[in-house]
N, C-alpha and C positions, 0 to 999 in steps of 0.2 A: 504495501497500498504507498501511498505517494501524499504528501501535504505542503500543499501550499500556504505559506504563512502569511502572502500578506496579498488577496484579492479586492479588486471595488468592484463586484455584483452591483453594488448598491449606485454605482453612476448608471447616466444613461442610456449610454451606450446599449445597455443589456433589459431595458425599458420589454422590449417588446420578446423576451424569448429565452429567459432568465429558467426558465425550469431548462428548457433543450443543454440550455450550458449545464445546468449543475447533469445533468446524464448524462451527456457529451464525457467529464471530465468524471462519474464514477466508475462508466464503459473505461475510460484510459490507466481506472487503477489507484483515481487521487480518492481517497478514502475524508480528507479531511483537509478545509479550505478557512483559513480566518478572515471575514470582512473585515476591512479599517474604514471609518468613518475616523474624520476630519476638521467637518463644519455642521454646523447643526441640522441642515438635509442631509447627511449623508451619511451621520450618525440616525438619524429615524428611521434613514431606510433601512442600514444595517440593522436594528432594533427588532425590524419586523421579517429578515430574511432569516433570522437564528431562530422568531420563532417558530418560521415555518418549513424549517430543513435542518437533520438529524444532526449533517454533516458542518453543518456551516457556524462558528466564533463569531466574537466579533472584539476589535477590538476598536479604543473610543477616546481624542484626541483634539488639539488646534492643530491645521497646519501652520508651517510659518509665515506662509506666501499671506495665508493668512490672519496674523496675528494680531493685527490691527484693527479686528471685528471680536477678539474674546473679551467679553466682559466678567468680572467676577461673579454674577450669575450665571453664566456658560462653567467656569469652574466646578463650583455649590452642583452644579449638576452633571458634571464628567462625576466628582466623589460622590453621589446621589447611586446613578446608576452603576459604579466599582463592586457592589457586592451583588451584581448579578451571575447568576451562577456561568453564566453562554458568555461573557465577559471577559479577556481570557489576559487582555495586555488595557496598557493608555498606551497612544498614541495613532496617528502615526505624526512627532514633535521633530524641534531641532531647527535648524537655522537654512534660508533658499538665499542663496545669493545672489543666485540670477537672475530674478525677480526684484522688481523696487514694488511691489504694491507697498510691502509694513517694513517701515521702516530699522537697519539693524539691531539697533536699541532692541526696540518694542519687541523683534523677536527672542531675543537673548532673554528677556523678560520672563515673554510668557515662555519661552521654551522652560526654565529653570522654576518657574510653580509648577508647572505641569512634573517636571521631577520630582519639587519635591512632595507633592500630592501621588506618586505613585509609593515614595516612600511612607508613604504615611498608611495608603490605603492595602500598600508591601502586591504591588501589581509590576508585571519585565513594563518595559516601556519599548517603542519603534521606532527607531531615531533615524528619519531623513534629512541628509545632505546632500544640498547641490552648492559644487564652488568655495567650502567652510572649511574642513579640514580641521583644520590648525581650532578656529576657537571649538567648533564641535569636541575636541578633546578636551581643553581647555576648563567647558563647562560641569562636560561630565563630572571631568573630577574634581573640579573645585563643588560641588555638590554630591558628591561621594556616592554617585549613581550605582558606582561597584552594588550595592544595600538592595539593589533590583534587579539590576543584569539587562537586558533585553534582547535588541535585535540592530543590526544595523541594516537598513534594509538596502539592499537594491545595491549592494557596498560597489563604491566603483571607485576605490582610494587607493592608494600605496599599499604593499605587501608588509609597511613596517607604521603604516595606521593602522593597517589591520591588526598588527601586535601588540600595536596601544591598547587595539579595542579590547581586545581578548583577553589582557591584564586586567581588565575593567571589567572578568565576567558578564561581554556579549559576547552573542552568535553573531557569527558573522553569513549573510543570507545573500545564496548569486540567482539571479536573472536570465530572463533570456540577451543581454548583452553577454554572457560568458560565452554564449552560439553563435557570434557576429565576428567575423572573420579575421580582422586589424585588432580585436579586442585586446589587446597584450596584458593589459592591470587584472582584469578578470581576470583572464583565463591562469597566470600566474600567480593572484589570488588562489584560486582551486587549488592546485598543484597543492602550497603550501599551508592553510588552511589543518588545522586537523581535525581528523573525522566528526570525530566527538564534540566541535562546534560547528559543525557545519546546517547550513540550510538550503535549503530552494522556494524558490516563489514566483510568479509571475509578474506580478502588479499589472493585474490585467483591468481593463483593455488597450495597456501603456505595455511600448518594449514588447511585443510579441518578439521571438527567436525564430531563428532562419530554422526553415526557408520561409515564413512567414512577416519574416521583418515588413514593417509598415503599414501591414492589415492587423484589424481586434483580433485582442488578444485573448485571452482566453484562457479558466483555469487548465482545461486537458493537455494542454500548449506543454506544462510545467516537467512534464516525461522527456522533452525530447532536451530544457534545463536537467535533470538529470543523468540525463544520458551521456551529456557531452565533459561532464562533469568525471561521471565515469572513467572514459576518455584520458583527459585530464590526467585522473588520480593512477590511473592503471588497472580499476577495480572493476570487480563485475557491477552490472547495472541493478541489481537484486541485493548488496550491496550498498549501493549510493540510496537507497530507495530503503532500507531496512533503518540503517545509520541517521537516516535524512528525518526520518516518521518519529523514531526515536529518542531527538537532538528534541523537535517539536511537541513534541507529550510534553517530557522531563520540563521544558520551560516553561510551557501554558500553565500543569498541573490538570492534563487532561486525563477523566481516567476512562479508558476507553469499554 
């Protein structure tokens, strides 16, 4: 069984056929998926989905691009949701220096508040990082995020940054880019990361793996990510499937 640790089945791209998408995922061997909500709309949709489908769990948080929109009421809401039995993490949260909707200082403040909340409610965190490696690492260290650990989602950094994250009790999750021909960094990271700290994801509907690059991604394609990592690590697909699923179940505290 495969475990897709990061899906956006709550995105508008799946409005018309989410049931068929989940069926295809199950047919491909995907036994668990975590639907990530990152603002009011997507969190509410994630909550609907986890009530309807046994295979789905959720993470709830506030995306750094929209940090400027987050209020104290939203933070209190996240805290109230944390006790839901199918909410297994807080996030995605972090820093995004590619888009400029939310000033960096506000992103950092919202990121710190969510780490503090995660420590309070004792849930792991899912980190979104775009063009902000050093600031992410600094904040995780300063806020002692190692107490809860979590996931470096769709990791695109260097092996050196990955090692710093491993030292802070984080797992490294790889998605579609590891299958791209010229994606040297994810391939190198896949080779270097210990098996017991590795996770797989699609981030669907985004970042579809080869040969679907540029098309809508979906959870069934996480199998292609696992196959590529197996090839890079020179182990069997079955071993990657078994280990990454065990890692996710351990991190999220899921009772199968």
